[in-house]
Every structure is written in C-alpha cells, then in structure tokens.
N, C-alpha and C positions, 0 to 999 in steps of 0.2 A: 320464967318464960310465959307460963299461963296467965299470970297477972298482967304482963305486958300485952298479951293478946286480948284478954278480957277488957282491959282499960281502953283499948283502941279498936274494938270490934266495929263500931259504927264507921270509923274512917277506913278500916280495912275492907269493909263491905262495899263502901263507895268506890274505893280504889279498884277493887275486883270488878265491879260493874263497868268501870271505865276502860278496862282492858279490851283489846280486840279479841274476838273469839279464839283465834289460834293461841294467843298468849294465855287466855283463861284455861284452855285445855292443858297447855304446858305446865301451868302452875298447879292445876288439880293433880296431874300425874306426879309431879314432884312432891306434893303434899301427901299423896296416897302412900308413898314409900315410907312415910313416918307413921302411918296408921295401919296399913295392911301388913300382916306378918310375912316374913320372907318365905319363899318356897323351900320345901324340904330338899336338901341336897344329900342323897344317899352316900356319896363319896366321902362325906365328912362324918358319917356315923361309925361308931365302933362296932366290932363283931357282935358284942352283947346287945347293942341297940338294934342292929339289923335282925338279930334273933327275936328280940321282943316285938319288932315290927311284923315279922313273919308270923309269929304266934297270934298277934292281934288280927292280922288279915285272915288267918285260918279260922279263928274263932268267930269273926264277924262277917264272913263271906261264905255262906253255905253252898253257893253255886260255883265255887272255884273248881277249875278243871285240874284235879289232883293228878290224874294220869299224865297230862301234858306237863305239869310242873315237875313230876318225877322224871319224865323222859328228858326234859331239858336240864336235869340236874339241879333244879332250884330247891327241891326238897328231898329228903332222904326217903328211901324205900319204906321205912317203918313209920313215916308220918301218916297219920290217919285223918280221915275226915272228922270234923267235930260235929 
C-alpha cells in the first residue's frame, strides 16, 4: 500500500488540489482515522487495566481531589496521595 501511495504521490497531490474544499475536508477526516489512535474506551478495559490506569493517574496528578474521589467511591479510603 505504501509503495502504491509513494509511486503515485504527485498524481494524488494534484487530485487532492482539484477537489472542492468540502470534499478535501471529508477526505482529510477519513484519512485521519488511519493515523490518529482511537480514543480510550474505559468500558472495554479489564478491571486490572482500570486499576493500572487509576494508579497512573494518582502517581502523575498531584493535584487530584482525593477527598472527592473517596466520597464518590472512586477510590478506597486507604488510598493515599502520592
């Protein structure tokens, strides 16, 4: 696929320039889906992955409101600030 793109880049560039602006935007959005990583969907994470994510957030966010997180049941009472 990369060879096909590379071999035809000048033609693809000309074709892109010839598109109306709305079609160019549509094409760029469609292409971005193949380049930009998908957003994290927490519903697809395992309990272990969620725990790892929580640990990461706690370790890398010193301004977290731990009292609010405990009150909402998002972390255990024994979880401490890092």
